[in-house]
Residue frames as qw, qx, qy, qz and C-alpha x, y, z in Angstrom:
[[0.577, -0.408, -0.101, 0.701, 71.99, 96.26, 110.58],
 [0.224, 0.947, 0.227, -0.045, 71.73, 99.99, 109.99],
 [0.562, 0.656, -0.130, 0.487, 74.27, 102.33, 108.55],
 [0.267, -0.823, 0.310, -0.394, 74.99, 103.88, 112.01],
 [0.895, -0.357, 0.268, 0.021, 76.02, 100.40, 113.27],
 [0.840, 0.368, 0.051, 0.395, 78.49, 100.05, 110.44],
 [0.181, 0.825, -0.171, 0.507, 79.90, 103.44, 111.15],
 [0.604, -0.694, 0.289, -0.265, 80.20, 102.67, 114.83],
 [0.970, -0.060, 0.160, 0.171, 81.85, 99.38, 114.03],
 [0.682, 0.532, -0.043, 0.500, 84.49, 101.07, 111.79],
 [0.093, -0.848, 0.255, -0.456, 85.20, 103.78, 114.34],
 [0.795, -0.505, 0.308, -0.136, 85.72, 101.14, 117.01],
 [0.932, 0.199, 0.091, 0.287, 87.84, 99.12, 114.63],
 [0.456, 0.695, -0.156, 0.534, 90.08, 102.11, 113.96],
 [0.377, -0.793, 0.273, -0.394, 90.32, 103.04, 117.62],
 [0.913, -0.300, 0.275, 0.034, 91.32, 99.51, 118.62],
 [0.818, 0.410, 0.018, 0.402, 93.82, 99.40, 115.71],
 [0.172, 0.807, -0.233, 0.514, 95.39, 102.67, 116.86],
 [0.641, -0.655, 0.321, -0.238, 95.62, 101.44, 120.48],
 [0.935, -0.097, 0.299, 0.165, 97.41, 98.27, 119.15],
 [0.155, -0.687, 0.436, 0.561, 99.68, 100.46, 117.03],
 [0.564, 0.292, 0.704, 0.319, 98.34, 98.88, 113.84],
 [0.083, 0.511, -0.158, -0.841, 98.52, 101.21, 110.77],
 [0.247, 0.106, -0.743, -0.613, 96.83, 99.02, 108.20],
 [0.594, 0.188, 0.556, -0.550, 93.16, 97.93, 107.90],
 [0.065, 0.040, -0.872, -0.484, 92.06, 95.22, 105.56],
 [0.520, 0.242, 0.410, -0.709, 88.37, 95.26, 104.61],
 [0.196, 0.242, 0.874, 0.374, 85.96, 93.30, 102.53],
 [0.133, -0.367, -0.443, -0.807, 82.90, 94.66, 100.77],
 [0.425, -0.574, -0.700, 0.006, 80.63, 93.92, 103.71],
 [0.414, -0.753, -0.289, 0.423, 81.96, 96.67, 105.94],
 [0.528, 0.098, 0.206, 0.818, 83.71, 98.83, 103.43],
 [0.016, 0.745, 0.351, 0.567, 81.10, 101.63, 102.97],
 [0.362, -0.890, 0.017, -0.278, 82.21, 104.34, 105.39],
 [0.856, -0.426, 0.066, 0.284, 85.05, 102.34, 106.74],
 [0.665, 0.257, 0.114, 0.692, 87.57, 103.79, 104.33],
 [0.029, -0.831, -0.070, -0.552, 86.44, 107.28, 105.38],
 [0.692, -0.718, 0.064, -0.037, 87.18, 106.44, 108.99],
 [0.855, -0.091, 0.127, 0.494, 90.56, 105.05, 108.00],
 [0.415, 0.575, 0.089, 0.699, 91.36, 108.26, 106.19],
 [0.325, -0.869, -0.009, -0.373, 90.34, 110.33, 109.27],
 [0.773, -0.596, 0.201, 0.074, 92.68, 108.26, 111.44],
 [0.210, 0.799, -0.540, -0.161, 95.46, 108.35, 108.85],
 [0.683, -0.194, 0.704, -0.012, 95.52, 104.56, 108.47],
 [0.161, 0.276, -0.781, -0.537, 96.41, 102.52, 105.41],
 [0.696, 0.206, 0.460, -0.510, 93.23, 100.93, 104.07],
 [0.075, 0.212, -0.864, -0.451, 93.23, 97.90, 101.69],
 [0.691, 0.223, 0.321, -0.609, 89.81, 96.87, 100.26],
 [0.159, -0.076, 0.932, 0.317, 89.30, 93.51, 98.58],
 [0.592, 0.389, 0.213, -0.673, 86.48, 93.48, 96.08],
 [0.657, 0.234, 0.691, 0.188, 85.29, 91.03, 93.43],
 [0.240, 0.004, 0.491, 0.837, 85.62, 92.04, 89.84],
 [0.084, -0.605, -0.673, -0.417, 81.92, 92.34, 89.31],
 [0.347, -0.790, -0.396, 0.314, 81.56, 94.45, 92.52],
 [0.355, -0.360, 0.156, 0.848, 84.22, 96.84, 91.28],
 [0.070, 0.280, 0.586, 0.757, 82.17, 97.45, 88.12],
 [0.255, -0.695, -0.639, -0.208, 78.89, 97.87, 90.00],
 [0.442, -0.810, -0.224, 0.313, 80.35, 100.06, 92.72],
 [0.603, 0.391, 0.066, 0.693, 82.56, 102.23, 90.44],
 [0.088, -0.830, -0.022, -0.550, 81.53, 105.47, 92.14],
 [0.713, -0.693, 0.089, -0.065, 82.31, 104.12, 95.54],
 [0.871, -0.023, 0.091, 0.482, 85.66, 102.75, 94.24],
 [0.348, 0.670, 0.026, 0.655, 86.47, 106.20, 92.97],
 [0.399, -0.831, 0.061, -0.381, 85.65, 107.65, 96.40],
 [0.888, -0.418, 0.069, 0.178, 87.85, 105.05, 98.14],
 [0.736, 0.241, 0.068, 0.629, 90.78, 105.85, 95.89],
 [0.090, 0.791, 0.031, 0.605, 90.30, 109.59, 96.48],
 [0.570, -0.758, 0.157, -0.277, 90.50, 109.06, 100.23],
 [0.014, -0.680, 0.724, -0.116, 93.70, 107.03, 99.91],
 [0.816, -0.122, 0.525, -0.210, 92.36, 103.43, 100.06],
 [0.093, 0.387, -0.816, -0.419, 93.90, 100.74, 97.94],
 [0.824, 0.183, 0.180, -0.505, 91.29, 98.68, 96.05],
 [0.151, -0.319, 0.905, 0.236, 92.37, 95.11, 95.18],
 [0.739, 0.239, -0.187, -0.601, 90.30, 93.52, 92.44],
 [0.406, -0.228, 0.884, -0.052, 89.94, 89.79, 93.01],
 [0.620, 0.249, -0.468, -0.579, 89.04, 87.53, 90.10],
 [0.433, -0.099, 0.864, -0.237, 87.38, 84.29, 91.10],
 [0.103, 0.219, 0.900, 0.363, 85.15, 81.86, 89.21],
 [0.013, -0.735, -0.678, -0.007, 82.01, 83.69, 90.35],
 [0.292, 0.479, 0.080, 0.824, 83.61, 87.24, 90.38],
 [0.426, -0.739, -0.063, -0.518, 81.97, 88.17, 93.67],
 [0.241, 0.261, -0.758, 0.547, 83.48, 88.09, 97.18]]
């Protein structure tokens, strides 16, 4: 699946959410890249759940998410990945 498909998915997700009057989007790492940008464009609350190891590896993306207003929730499991 290419990057344009993820972007299209997140735009559609945001449009459907706005039609249904939903103001919050919950994402996992699989679709998060670019999705938090779309949520910021549509002025939606965005909550991203990431594993502890993923937060370390993706620290630049986590910084970008927080700059755009997303809430990053660090989940600690036995294997530290979601």
